[in-house]
N, C-alpha and C positions, 0 to 999 in steps of 0.2 A: 504494499500499500503504499502510496506517496506520501512523505512528511507533510507537505503544504501545498495547497492550491489557490492562487490569486484569481478570482474571476469578478467579470461584468465590469471591469474596469476599461478605459480609454488607455491602452498599453502603446508605449513609443518604443520601436525596435528599431534596429538598423534598415529596415526595409519599409518604415514609415510607420504610421500610428493606425490603431484598427483596435477592433473588438474582439482581443485576443485574451486566453487566459494561459497563466504561467503555472507549470508544474516545477516544484522544487524537491530536490532529494539530496541527502548529503552536503547540504551547502551549496550545491550548484543548481543551476536551470536546467532542468532536465529536459524541458520541452516549452517552446510556446505555440499554442496549438489553437484550433478554432473553438469556439464556445461548444461546451457539450463533449469536449473529446475524453474528458477524464471525469469519473464518476465519482472517486472516492479519494480521500485523504485524511490522515490525522486531525489536521486543521485546516479548515477553507476561511479565507478571507474574503469578505463580499467587498468589493470596490467601486461598487456601484456609484455612478457620479463623480468618483474619482480621475483624476491623471496619474498613470503608471509609468515610472521612469526610472533609468538606473540611479543608483546612490551617486551623488555628487563626488567629483573629484576636484578637492582644493589645493592646487600647485602651489601654494606661496605663503607658507606660516613660518612664524619666529617663536615659537614656544621655549620657556626656559631659557631665554635668552638674555645676555648683558645688555642693559640699558646704556647706552653710549652718550644719550644726550646729557647725563648726569654723571660725568665719570668720577666726580668725587666720592660716590657712594657707591655701595656693591649691592646694584638693585637688578633685579631681574622680571622679565615678564612672567604671567603665570604659566604652568606649564601643561602637558597633555591630559593630566589628569581632571584639569578645569576645564580647558577649552574644547576637549574633543567632546565633554558631555553637552555643551552648547552645538556642536556639528552633528551630533546624533539627532537632537531635537530639530535641527534644521536641515536635515536630509542630507547632508554630507558624510560618506562613509569611508572615505580615504584621503589622507591629507598628506602633503610634502614639505618637510620642513627642511633643516639646514645642518649639516657638519661642517664648521668653519676650521681650516687648515691653515694655520699662521706659522712664520718662522720659529724654527725649533720645533715645529709639531711633527709626528709620524703619521702619515695619510690613515693606514689601517687602524690603528689605536684610535684616532678622532672619531672614525666611524663606530668603531666598537664601543666606545664611550657613550655617543649619542643614542646607540641602539639599547644598550643597557639602561639608559636613562627612560626610555619609552616603554622598556618590556614590563608587563602589567600594571601600564599606567594609562592606557588609551582607551576609550571606548570604541574608538575607530581604527582602522587599519592605517598604515603610516609608511613612509619611506624618507630617503634624504637625498635633496641635492648635495653634492661637495663643493663648498666655497673654496676658492684658491684666493686668499687674502694677504695683500700686503707684498713686500719685496722678498717673497720666496726664493731660497735657494733653487737651482736647477735642479739637484737631484731629487727635489720634493714630486717633480713632474714624472719620473720615473715610475711612481707608482700608480699612476693613470691607468693604464693598459690594464692592469689587475683588478683594480677597483670596477672597471666598466665589465670584466668578466665575471667578477663577484655579484654583479645586479647593481651597480648605483653608474648608470650611462651618463648623469647630467651634472655638468660643472658650473657652478656660479660664479661669475666674476664680476667686480664694480671696475667702472672706467673711471669714477672720481672717488673721492671721499665727499660724504654727503655733509658733513661737519667740518667745521675748522679745526687744526692742529690744536690737540691738548697733550701735556705730558703722560697724562693717565688714559690715554684713549688712541689704542693701536690703528693703525692704516688699515684701512680694507682695501684700497686701489691696486690694481693689477695693473701696470704699466703696459702699453701697445707691444712692448717687445715681448714681454712674458704672455701677453694674450695669445700672440702669434705663436709661441712656443707650444702654449696649451692647445690650439688650434691643431697644431701639427702632430700633438700626441692623441687628440680625441676624437679628431674626425676620420682617420682610417679603421678606427678599432669598433665604430659603432656608437659612438657618444654623441651629445650635443651639447653646444655652448648655452648657458642661461646668463644673460647680460642684462645688468643694471647699466643704462647707457645715459650718462650726462657726460659733459665735456668738464675735465678737472681745472684746467685753466679759468674757464668761464666762472663757474661756481665758486672757486676759490677766491677770484679777483671781485667778484661781488660782495662776497662776505666781507672782503678788506676795504671795499669802497662804501658799502653802506655802514660800517663800524666807523670809518672816517668821518662820514656824513652824519652820523648820530641816528640813522634812520634803522634804529633796532627792532622796532614792532614786529612782532611775529607775523602779522599781516603781510608783511612785505617778502614773506617766503616767495611767493610765485614770480618775484623779481630777481630773487637770486637764484632759484632752482628754476630757470627758465626756459621758453620755448626754444631759442637758438641753442641753448645748451643741447637740449633733446634732439633738435635737428643734426648738428654738428656730429655729435657721439653716434648716433644710430646709423647717419651715412658712412661714417669712417669705420665702424664695425661691421657694416655690410660688404663694405669695398673688400676689408680685410678677408671677410669670410670667403668671397668670391675667389680670391687669390689661392685660399689654402683649402677650398673645395669642402667649406665646412658647414654646418646647419647652426642656427642661431633660433634661440625662444627669448626675445625680449620680455622682460618683466614689467610690470606695471607702466605701460605705455600711457602717459595723460596727457599729449598734446596733438594737435592735429598734424605737426610736422612729423611726429613719428609716426603716425598712421600712414601719412603720404607716402614715406621712406620706404614702409614695409610694404605698402601696396604695389610700389614700382618694382621693387625687387622680386616679390612673387609674381609678377607680370612677367617677368624675364625668367620664369621658372626656377629661382634660387630657392632652397628650402628654409624661408624666413618666416618666422611666428611671431604674432604679437599678443601679449596678455594685456588686460586692463583690469581696472579694479572696480567693482559694481558704484563705489561711493564716487569715482571720479566721474562716472555717469550722472549722478543724482545730485553732486554739491559742485558750487563752483569758487574761485577766491573771494567772492563777496561774502561767502559764509564765514570765512574767519573773522569776520567783525561782529559775528553773532554773539550772544552772551557765553555759549559754549562750543566758539568756533573750532577751537583747537583739537576738539574731539574729531573732528574730519581730517587732520593732517597726516599725511605720510610722505616719504621722499621717495619721486618729485613731489612738488605741491601739487593741490589743486591749481587748476588752469581757468578757462575760461567759457562764455556760452558756445562758442564755435569751436572749441575743442571738445566738448561734449556731444556736439553734433556729429564730430567726424568719427567719434568714438563710437555711438548707436550706429552710425551708417557702416562703419566696420565689422560690429556684431551682428547686424542684420544681415550682411551681405558675405564679405570675405576676407577683409584685411585684418580683422582681429579675431582671432581664433579661440579665446579663453577668458572667462573671469577669474579673479582671485581676489585676496583681501590684503595681502601683505600683513596677516595677522600677526599683532603685536599686542597680547591683551595686559592690561594694567588695570588698577582702579580709577576712579573717576579723580580722586585728587591728585595722582600723579600724573594722569593723562594731563590734568590740566595745570600741573606745577611750574612748567616753562612758560615765558611769555615773549621771549626774544627770538629774534631769526637763528639765535645759536644754542637754544635750550628748549624749545618746544618739543615735546615727545614725540616721536614719529611713529609710525604704523598705525595699525587700525585694529577694529574689535567690530569684525562684520561676518565672519565664517557661519555665525548662525544664521544670519539673515541673507545670506547671500542667495540661496535658492529660491527663497521668497521674495527677495525684491527683484531679480531678473524675471521672474515669472510674471510680476506686476508691471513691471516698467518695460519688459520686453513683450512679452505675450499679450497681455491685457491692452496696454496702453499704444504698443507701437506694432502690433499685429504679427510680432514672430512666430513663425511657425514653432510647431511642437518640437519637430526634429531638429530645428536649430537651436531651440532652447536646449535640448539634451547636448548639443554639441558644444555649446560655448559653457556649459555649467559641469561637465563630465567628458563626454566622449573623445574630444580633441585632445583636453589634457590628458585622457588615459593613452592617446594614440602618441602625442608628441614626446611624452614622456617614458614610454615603453611599459605601460601598464594594461593597455588592450591586447586582446579581447576580455583579458581575466577582468577586468575592471572598464565601467563605460559602457557596458552593452545589456540588454536585454536579449540573451541569445543562449540557445543550447550550449553547454560548456561553461560560460562565464559564470563567476561567482553571483550567488543570488543575492546581491547588494540592489536594493529595492525601495523606492519612495514611492508614496502616493500622497498627491496634493490635491485637496479640496478647494476647487474653483469657487465654491459658493461661499467661502469666509469673505468678509467684506467687514475690515475694521481698523482702527487707528491703534498702532502699536504701543505699548507702555512697558515700563520697567519689567513688569511681572511675566511679559511673555519672552524673556530671557534668561538665560541658565549660567552665565559664566561669571560676570561681575557685578558691580552695583550701579551700572549704567549701561547703557546702549547708545550708539550715535544714532540709531534708528528709531528712537524713542518719538512717539509723534507723527511716524509716518503713516500714509495711508495705505493700505494692501488690499488686494483683491486676489484670493488664492495663496495657500499657505501649506507647506507639509504637516501632515497629520500623523503618517506611520512610516518608520525606517527599519529596514531590515538589513542586517550585515550578515552576508554568508547565510542567510536562510534564518538566522534567528531575529525575532522582531526585539528591537532594542529601545524603541520608543512608540508608543501607542495611544493616541486619544489623550496627549499632555501629559503621559506617564512614562517614566524611565523604567525599562526592563533590562537594559544591558550592565554591563559591568566592566571595568579598566583592564580585566582580564582578557575582553573578547578582541581588541586589538591586536592584530597579528604585523610584523613586518613583511613588505611584500618586495620582492627580488623585481628587477626590470631587464627588458630588453627591447631596443626600439627597433622595429620595423625599418628596413633599408629603404622601403620608398618613403618616409617620412625624412630620411637623412639625405634623400637626393634629388627632392622637389617639392612644391607646396602640397603635402597630400590632404591636408585638412585645415 
């Protein structure tokens, strides 16, 4: 007898949306079949009136991460035991965090320590990008091929330090010489570069200029982390990738200039992908001046209405492949502690809201198809980062990571709708449609507002990227 049967919902599969039923056995999807195909199961979930989609894949989180905006204090973001609880409520079943490798670190040991921190502490499945940070010795790069072979094929780099120098703040920037060297190691072995692309000279000069001019208000962050910086760095990285025959996944694209650079490269057949954050599509630089405006800040900064329009156009069509959060969960007091361009706490608290907000703003308000909704919240990230088809698909053989969204829900979000911290930047937002049931590998971990999952449910997922993703714009 089947373990579980989900029936009567509108099911979004890789072949399209339809009235299918999903059979689950041993944590996997056994079949996606016509209604009435299966008669019995140990448990039946009636999804009548619901939209049934794959569990969300959140490709960009910073949990249990040192907060560099306040370097004199030993502060960290909340850990997976806190944040993944919200993910489960919000329909995200897999997240990708970061293992930072700095000068003096041993790459395998860094990944091992990060995995040990997560083991037994996550409600959702997880994996890690490897971040190559700072002026790394060249011998560090020798460990890249083995890391790819062991299931960690994505390598994050910063082309700028997002904050000014400080004696207690290590540099994250990888110079373009080392970026080229990383591509030389990564590209031939089935890996992808994950790039935070801002121009270092522009950003650091603007910090210097604004400090000298006394323009230290944090609302000036869009002028420091500006559109010119994004344009220059995106295009420089794309040109280098073309020379090295490398694929790039640009994180948190914030400006029209970034979208345009990616669209042009994809038009030439290059394997270039853009991620944006759902809060970039919903807030602008003007929101920094609201009473809790710094709740919405991450790096790069919020931009302007024309940038929002470009991001939505990319999400609805082709140029922007994924939505993420740059998840950086803290308390409200810590998030609002900084006031200047040099100390506003970056990152976002949005993983729990991501699926619901993109459904409201994309599907309901902008007529995004359900198939495209699945792509930008789940399947594209899974494909680009090597999780597909185990993750990101309602298909036979895939993990039974399933989310039921109730499109009849219409309400204004309050703090009580969230389960991570003492605030959410999405308090007061009107939504139409919200996740109500989440399954991880066939286990119901959230149902009707109640948590049934456990921090022992989440597992480390190893990855391998399909060659098509690395050779052309495959999604």
